[in-house]
N, C-alpha and C positions, 0 to 999 in steps of 0.2 A: 576130570581133574589130574587123574595119573598122566594123561597124553601132555597136558599142559606142564607138569612136571618134568615130565621126561625131556620136553622140549627145551625147556629151560637148562637143564642139567647139561644136556648136549652141546647147546649151544657155550655154556661158560666152558667145556672141554675143549671145543674147539678154538675158542678164544685164546686159551690159556696156551695152546698150541702154535700161536701166530708166530711163525719165524721171521715177523718183518719189525718186532720189538725185542728189547732186552733191557734189562737193569741191574744195578748193583745197589747194596744197601748193607753198609757196615758201620762201624764204630771209630771215630778218629780222634786224635788227641793234639791240639793246637801247641805246636812247637815253638815258633817264632815269627817275629815280623820284622822286617828289613826296609829301611826306607832311606833313598838316598837323593841328593840335589844336586843340580850342577848352576851356576850362572857366573858370569865375566868377574864377579867379586872374589871367586873361589881361586882365581889365578894369582892374586895377591895372598890370601889368606886360606891356603887349602882346609884347615882346620874348620873353617865354616861350612865346609861341606863334606865333614865326616859322616859315613853313614849314620841313624839313628836305628838302634835295634832293641826289639823288646825279647827279651827269652821267658817262654812260657813253661819251657820243657819240665819246670818244677811245681808248676801251680794247679796241677792235675784238671785240666781243662777237657772234658769227653763231650765229643757232640754226635749226632748221627748225620752221616753223609750219605746222600741218595741221588742217584745218576739215573735217566731213564732215555732210552734211545729210540726212536722211531726211524724206520730204515724206510719207509714210504715217502714221510714228509721229509726225511734227511734233519729231523730235530733232535737236538742233544738238551735235555733239562737238567741242570744242577742245583742241588741244594744242601746246605750245612746247616744244621739247627742253631748256630750262633747268629745266622742272620744273613749269610753270605748265601746268595743266588744268582745264578746266570743262565740264559738259554742262548742256543747257537744252530743255527741254521746251516748246513754244509752247502756250499756253492752260492749263497746268498751274495748279490752282489748290487749296489745302487749306485751309480755313476753321478749322481746329482742334478740330473736333467729333469726338469717338468714335463708333463706331457705336450707343452707347447714348444719345448725344445731349448727353454731359458735355463743355463747352468745356474744351481743355486749355490755355489762354493763349496759344498761339502760331498765326498764321496763315503762311502762304507761297505765293506766285505767281510765274510765269514767262511771259516773252513775248519772240518772236522776230520781227525782222522780216528779211527776207533778198531778195536779188536773186539769181536764179540763170537762167542760160541756157546751154544746149547741155551741162548737165551740169556747169558750173562755176559755183563760188560768186563773183560779183562783189564783193558786199559782204554786211555784216549789222551788225545791232545787236539784243544780247541781254541781257536783263535778268531777275534775281531779286531778289523783294523778300520780305524776312523781317521779321515783328513778334512781340515777345513782349510781350504786354500785362502779364505779372506782374512783369516788370524794367522796365516803362516803356521799352522800346528798339526799335529797327527799324534793320534795314540794307538798303542796296541793293549788289547785286554787278552789274557790267556789262563785256561786251566788245563791242568797236567795231572795225569791220576794211571797208575803203574802197579796198584795192588797193594803196595808198600808205602808209597807216599802220594798226598795230595797237595798240589801247590797251585797258588794263585798269585799272578805277576799283572802288575798294571804299568805301563811304561808312559809318559808323556812330553812330547818334544815341541818345544816353541821356538819361532824365529830361526828355525833351521838350526838347531842346536846351541843356541844362545842360552837358553833355558831349558833344562831337564831334569825330569825328576822319574824316580823308579819306586815300585812297592812291590815285596815278596812276602805273602803270607803262605806260611809251610804248616802241614799236618802230618802226623804219623797214622798209619792204619794200625790198629793194635790188636785187632781179632780177625778170626778166619770169616770171610764172607759166608754169610746164611744161605740156606736154599733159596733160591728165587722165589719170588711170590706167586710166577706162573706155575711153578711145580706144585704148589700146595694147592692153588685153585684148580690145577686139574687132578691132582688127589681126590680132593674134596667133591668135584663135580663126577668122578668116576664111582666113588663109594656111592655117591648117592642115586647114581643110574643101576648099580648092582642091587641097592637096597628096594628100587623101584621094581627091579626085574623080579626079585625073589618075592616081594607081594602079591606080584600077578601068580 
């Protein structure tokens, strides 16, 4: 039984030191939402396309923000407890052709630029590009984090700029980033190994 416990604790310690993954978990405050829109009618009446803004800065809307990065699969998972979430795979590309070589009319790509140290995510910029040639439309979704601010943007272009919309949702990071979960896992596993050794 002691051997089994030792093996489990050792495995946990080794997993916690996995240099291929990183995370960040912290608290954020929702600050603002800005939506803008353009179509040909805006040329005649610009006020029709004035940005629509919601100021949340005085509403005390606090949420938990979590992001995990797996360097092996190049996958970044993003989650905010208000329901906003996303997943990006760095280097992902779909040219829109099926196995038979038929073009489906759409293409998609993703990229992630990320700064990681000691199992902690310091900053990142992640983007998804989607194009639908059959509908003459394209869209870009991006998430930006730098330790002080978290921003989600969505841009949609239809008919080569004839119709365009943009959305920006901003959060402020309001507290220091806590110790990564991996550090707690390693510490508890190490303590368990010491306890098992002392019992022997």
